[in-house]
C-alpha positions in Angstrom: 30.0 0.3 -2.0 26.7 2.2 -1.9 23.7 0.3 -0.6 20.8 0.3 -3.0 18.3 0.3 -0.1 19.8 3.5 1.2 19.9 5.1 -2.2 16.3 4.2 -2.8 15.2 5.9 0.5 17.4 9.0 -0.3 15.8 9.4 -3.7 12.3 8.9 -2.3 12.8 11.6 0.3 13.9 14.1 -2.4 11.1 13.1 -4.8 8.4 13.2 -2.1 9.8 16.3 -0.3 9.0 14.6 3.0 10.3 11.9 5.2 6.7 10.9 6.1 5.6 10.6 2.5 8.8 8.8 1.5 8.1 6.3 4.3 4.6 5.7 3.1 5.8 5.3 -0.5 8.3 2.6 0.5 6.1 1.0 3.2 8.6 1.8 5.9 8.5 3.8 9.1 9.7 7.4 9.3 12.5 6.4 11.8 13.6 3.7 9.3 13.9 6.3 6.5 15.8 8.7 8.8 18.2 5.8 9.8 18.8 5.1 6.1 19.8 8.7 5.5 22.1 8.8 8.5 23.8 5.5 7.3 24.2 6.9 3.8 25.7 10.1 5.1 28.1 8.0 7.1 29.1 6.0 4.0 29.9 9.1 1.9 31.3 11.1 4.8 29.3 14.3 4.0 25.9 15.8 4.9 23.3 15.2 2.1 20.3 17.1 3.6 20.2 20.3 5.6 17.3 20.8 8.0 15.4 24.1 7.7 12.4 25.7 9.5 10.1 24.3 6.7 11.5 20.8 6.1 14.9 20.3 4.5 17.1 21.3 1.6 19.5 19.1 -0.4 23.1 20.0 0.0 25.4 20.4 -3.1 26.9 17.0 -2.3 23.4 15.6 -1.9 22.5 16.9 -5.4 25.5 15.3 -6.8 24.8 11.9 -5.1 21.1 12.1 -6.1 22.1 12.2 -9.8 24.3 9.1 -9.4 21.7 7.4 -7.2 19.0 7.7 -9.9 21.4 6.3 -12.5 22.4 3.4 -10.3 18.8 2.5 -9.5 17.8 2.8 -13.1 20.7 0.5 -14.2 19.7 -2.0 -11.5 16.1 -2.0 -12.8 17.3 -2.4 -16.4 19.6 -5.3 -15.5 16.9 -7.1 -13.6 14.5 -6.5 -16.5 16.9 -8.0 -19.1 17.8 -11.0 -16.9 14.2 -11.7 -16.2 12.9 -11.7 -19.8 11.3 -15.0 -20.5 9.1 -17.0 -22.8 6.2 -17.4 -20.4 2.9 -18.1 -22.2 -0.8 -18.2 -21.3 -3.5 -16.2 -19.6 -3.2 -14.7 -16.1 -6.2 -13.2 -14.3 -5.2 -10.8 -11.5 -7.6 -9.6 -8.9 -6.8 -6.3 -7.2 -8.5 -4.5 -4.3 -9.4 -1.0 -5.3 -7.2 0.7 -2.7 -4.2 -1.2 -4.2 -4.8 0.2 -7.7 -1.8 2.6 -7.8 0.5 4.0 -10.5 3.4 1.9 -9.2 1.3 -1.2 -9.6 0.3 -0.3 -13.2 3.9 0.3 -14.0 4.8 -3.2 -12.7 2.0 -4.8 -14.8 3.0 -2.8 -17.9 6.7 -3.9 -17.5 5.6 -7.5 -17.0 3.5 -7.6 -20.1 6.3 -5.9 -22.1 8.8 -8.5 -20.9 6.4 -11.4 -21.5 4.5 -10.7 -24.7 3.1 -14.2 -24.8 1.3 -13.7 -21.6 -2.2 -12.2 -21.7 -2.8 -10.4 -18.5 -6.3 -9.4 -17.4 -7.0 -7.4 -14.3 -10.2 -7.4 -12.2 -10.8 -4.8 -9.5 -13.1 -5.6 -6.6 -13.4 -6.5 -3.0 -10.9 -9.0 -1.6 -13.5 -11.3 -0.1 -15.3 -11.6 -3.4 -12.1 -12.2 -5.3 -11.1 -15.0 -2.8 -14.4 -16.7 -3.7 -13.6 -16.2 -7.4 -10.2 -17.7 -7.0 -11.6 -20.8 -5.2 -14.0 -21.0 -8.1 -11.1 -20.9 -10.6 -11.9 -17.4 -12.0 -8.9 -15.6 -10.6 -5.2 -16.7 -10.5 -3.6 -14.1 -8.2 -5.0 -11.6 -5.7 -3.5 -8.4 -4.4 -5.5 -7.1 -1.4 -5.8 -6.6 2.3 -6.9 -8.9 5.1 -7.8 -8.0 8.7 -7.3 -11.0 10.8 -8.2 -13.5 8.2 -6.2 -16.7 7.8 -6.2 -16.9 4.0 -2.6 -18.1 3.0 -0.5 -15.7 1.0 2.6 -13.6 0.8 2.7 -10.7 3.2 3.8 -7.4 1.5 3.3 -4.9 4.3 1.0 -4.2 7.1 -0.3 -0.9 8.6 -2.9 0.3 11.1 -6.6 0.4 10.1 -8.0 3.7 11.4 -11.3 5.5 11.7 -11.1 8.3 9.1 -12.9 11.6 9.6 -12.8 15.0 8.0 -10.4 17.6 9.4 -12.9 20.4 8.5 -15.5 19.5 11.1 -15.3 19.2 14.9 -15.4 15.7 16.4 -19.0 15.4 17.5 -19.9 11.9 16.7 -23.7 11.2 16.7 -25.4 8.0 17.9 -25.9 5.8 16.1 -22.6 6.3 14.4 -23.0 7.1 10.6 -20.7 4.8 8.6 -19.5 4.8 5.0 -18.6 1.3 4.0 -18.0 -0.9 1.0 -20.3 -3.9 0.4 -20.1 -7.2 2.3 -16.9 -9.2 2.1 -14.8 -6.1 2.5 -12.3 -6.8 5.3 -12.4 -3.2 6.5 -16.2 -3.3 6.8 -16.1 -6.6 8.7 -13.4 -5.4 11.1 -15.2 -2.1 11.8 -18.6 -3.7 12.4 -17.2 -6.4 14.6 -15.3 -4.0 16.8 -18.2 -1.6 17.2 -20.5 -4.6 18.1 -18.0 -5.8 20.7 -17.8 -2.3 22.2 -21.5 -1.9 22.2 -21.5 1.2 20.0 -24.6 1.6 17.8 -24.1 2.3 14.2 -26.0 2.8 11.0 -25.1 2.4 7.3 -25.1 6.0 6.1 -23.6 5.3 2.7 -22.9 2.1 0.8 -19.9 2.9 -1.4 -18.8 1.2 -4.6 -15.6 3.1 -5.1 -12.8 4.6 -3.1 -13.7 8.1 -4.4 -17.3 7.9 -3.1 -16.1 6.6 0.3 -13.5 9.4 0.6 -16.1 12.1 -0.4 -18.5 10.8 2.3 -15.7 11.1 4.9 -14.1 14.4 3.7 -17.6 16.0 3.5 -18.3 15.1 7.2 -21.3 12.9 6.2 -19.9 9.6 7.6 -17.0 7.9 9.3 -15.1 5.1 7.5 -12.4 2.5 8.3 -9.4 3.1 6.2 -5.7 2.1 6.1 -3.6 4.8 7.7 -1.5 5.5 4.6 -4.6 6.4 2.6 -5.8 9.2 4.8 -4.2 12.0 2.8 -5.0 15.7 2.9 -8.4 16.6 4.4 -8.7 13.5 6.6 -7.6 12.7 10.2 -7.6 9.5 12.2 -9.9 9.3 15.3 -8.9 7.0 18.1 -9.9 5.5 21.4 -9.8 9.1 22.9 -12.9 9.8 20.8 -14.7 6.8 22.2 -14.0 4.5 19.2 -12.6 0.9 19.5 -9.2 0.1 18.2 -9.2 -1.5 14.8 -6.9 -4.4 13.7 -4.0 -4.0 11.3 -4.6 -4.3 7.6 -2.3 -6.9 6.1 -1.7 -6.4 2.4 -1.2 -9.8 0.8 -0.5 -11.6 -2.5 -2.7 -14.7 -2.7 -2.0 -17.3 -5.4 -4.3 -19.9 -6.8 -2.8 -23.4 -6.3 -4.2 -24.5 -9.7 -2.5 -21.8 -11.9 0.8 -21.9 -13.7 3.0 -21.4 -10.6 6.1 -20.3 -12.7 4.2 -17.4 -14.4 2.4 -16.4 -11.2 5.6 -16.4 -9.2 7.2 -14.2 -11.8 4.3 -11.7 -11.8 4.2 -11.7 -8.0 8.0 -10.9 -7.9 7.5 -8.0 -10.3 4.7 -6.6 -8.1 6.7 -7.0 -5.0 9.7 -5.2 -6.7 7.5 -2.1 -7.3 5.3 -2.1 -4.3 7.5 -3.4 -1.5 11.2 -2.7 -2.1 12.2 -4.0 1.3 11.3 -7.4 2.7 8.6 -7.6 5.4 8.9 -10.1 8.2 5.9 -12.3 8.8 4.1 -11.6 12.1 5.3 -13.9 14.9 
């Protein structure tokens, strides 16, 4: 029997054209993706990908299996959708950190609304710290966002390094005080960066206060300022600086789902499960 996890990794590698991008998409490590492909090749008894000087190419057997894999995964999604249809009712207010607003998340929310037409879903985008305050005030029912060492209870989806993002177009000559591009207060990345710089005795200044991910990325990519950013969000044009460049190590960003204890737990649990299905296809162990 073919393993859905292995098929999902196989299709992701083909779609993304890269083991690294497939790992980022599935919130796994590159060695994990490579291991999944080896296990799948062992199961079918044939090579599915052929390494080349550029990257890889899909073998004829791989092309054949890919078609079946897409059909199997689609049928699995359809079955889960049909079985999870419900008669939930009411209003749900979802708070989402801006760096979590992705196409997969929007698909998850669209499917949830289609399957639960009696639920009115409203989405609010903002800074996790502000949304936690709003949830305690009763204005938000469910939050999707990151924490950096905070103890707010929630469901861990994935975690990844928080890094110092810098442009790859300029040499690394960091001035003093260090120019930073940051989101407003209550942003966990801002708090982590300022705390670690203070502990290391490194002077800094607010070069740019950003209200969107696009403005923060522009500040970094243009070489105007340095910014703390989850590693998976670096993308083309950006590199991660490290302790070798005289910068302190940043804590990991833990992406969480936090639920209000006063909301309709049945509806919120169903929505949380749908989000997890799209954003985190493999379970993540809680830190020890």
